[in-house]
C-alpha positions, 0 to 999 in steps of 0.5 A: 310483669307489666308496668303502667305509667302516665307519660307527661309531655314537656309542659307537664300535661298528660300525653298518653297512658302506657303499659309495658311488659318488663323482665324481672332483672333483679333475678338475673345472675352476673356472669350467667344471665348478663355480663356488662351493663354500662351504657353511656348517655350524653353528658350535660356539658355535651348538651350545652356545648351542642347548643352553643355550637349550633347557635354559633354556626346557625344550624337548626335542631330537629328532635327525634324519639325511638319508641320502645327502643330496648326491644329493638336491640339484640341479645347475646345471652340466652334468656327465658321469661315467664309469660305475663298474666293475661297473655298466656299461650299454650300452657300457663307454665310455658316460658318465652325465649327472648329474641330481643332485649326487654325493658328490665333486663340489666344489659338492655340499655347497653345492648340498645346503645351498641345497636344504635351506635352501630347503625350511626357508624353505618350512616357515616357518623363518627363518635367524638373522642370526648363523648361517645354519645355525640356524633359528627359527620366528617364531610357534612354539617351534621351533628347527632346527640343521643340520650338513650332513646332521645336524639338531637340532630343539628343540621344545615341542609334539609336534604341531609336531615331528610336522608338521616331521618328516613334511615332512622325511621326505616330502621327503628320507626323513629318519631320526628318531633320537629324542632327542639322545644323540650329535652330531658325536662329542659325547655329549649328555644332556638331562634336561628335568624336572631342567633339566640338559643335559650334553655331553662328549667322554670317548670321544674323549679316550680315543681321543686318549690311546690314539693317543699312547700315554698311556692309563693314564698317571699323571694330573695335577691341572692341565694346566700348572703355575702360572707355566710359561713356554714359550720358543722353542727355542734352538740349545742346547735339545734338539729334540723329535725324531721325536714326533707333536707337531702331531698331538697339539696338533691333537687337543687343540685339538679338545677345547679348542674343543668341551667343554674350556675348562679346557685352552684356555690350556695348549693355546694355549701349546703350539700356539705352538711347533708349527713348532719344538718342543723336548723341553720343549714335548713334555713340556708336551704330555704333561702336558696328556694326563696331565691329560686321563687324570684328567679324561676324564669332564669336560664342560659342564653346562647348568642351568636357572636362572630368575634367570640373566642372559641374556648375561654376558661375562668378559674378562681380559688381562695386560700384555705378559707375553710376555718374548720378544715382549712380546705380551699374552695375553687371554681371554674367556668368554661365558655364556648364561643362566649357561652357557658357550657361547664361550671363547677365549685368544690371544696 
């Protein structure tokens, strides 16, 4: 089959129109057409730690993209596919035997990761123990972070960068996208001279507000009022009705996980009632959206601070304050060189 897609640039404008031949992976049989499918990607914590470290050390960040990455990976299995309509050669009933992986195959992502991993090892880079998608060079100031076919390269020396980019371009035709500006829909700005790096999701926040009809609403100063307790919906409570509760909570969770720790606690509270929300729960979700309306531009700021400790951890918890289940609510924030790289709150 052929899949058509409109590719958007980081700022939401149309970059180009794409057409891609894909395999129908849903017809594959386990242990016959494929075996393992898992492929790692860089964790969000790793991305933030990467940005914190390059800020602290004064490194620069170059961004790269591997076009049609999956078709550059080999295949262990023997796989045949039908010819796509309009591209038949010979008999229309003839099939193709794949020499490389194809988008849509269940194992394609894993094979591409194995291919790129092998090449980076050949270049002298070593994956970190904590995240196999973050590579460091043992003797050079060089860090490479990969997220499927997107690459971030932290470096000091231009010659070191040029050597790696040339190798990647010769092998995979990697596109040099210049200094980092957008990554996974996150706007990133690195000022090496000032020692400041910022990351925010203001564009995504605006899209969320428009999606749920809250764009231009009256903003709030906080995501949730102090002392607010959200109880399970009882038979007497009015149901939320036909509202996109789970979709809104999911969209807010992505914001909270990536660049908005300030809404993490409030989102955690409304997420606990996604299976049976009441009208009060929906109002709580809308209050978070109203807070986002007044704070779309907020994000994370990393500053170079020579006196900052390397790693700091702050934790807190209450003592069975959940009146219904008597569960405790805990939270934690981890800083690297004074910059938040991990946070969570859970019941």
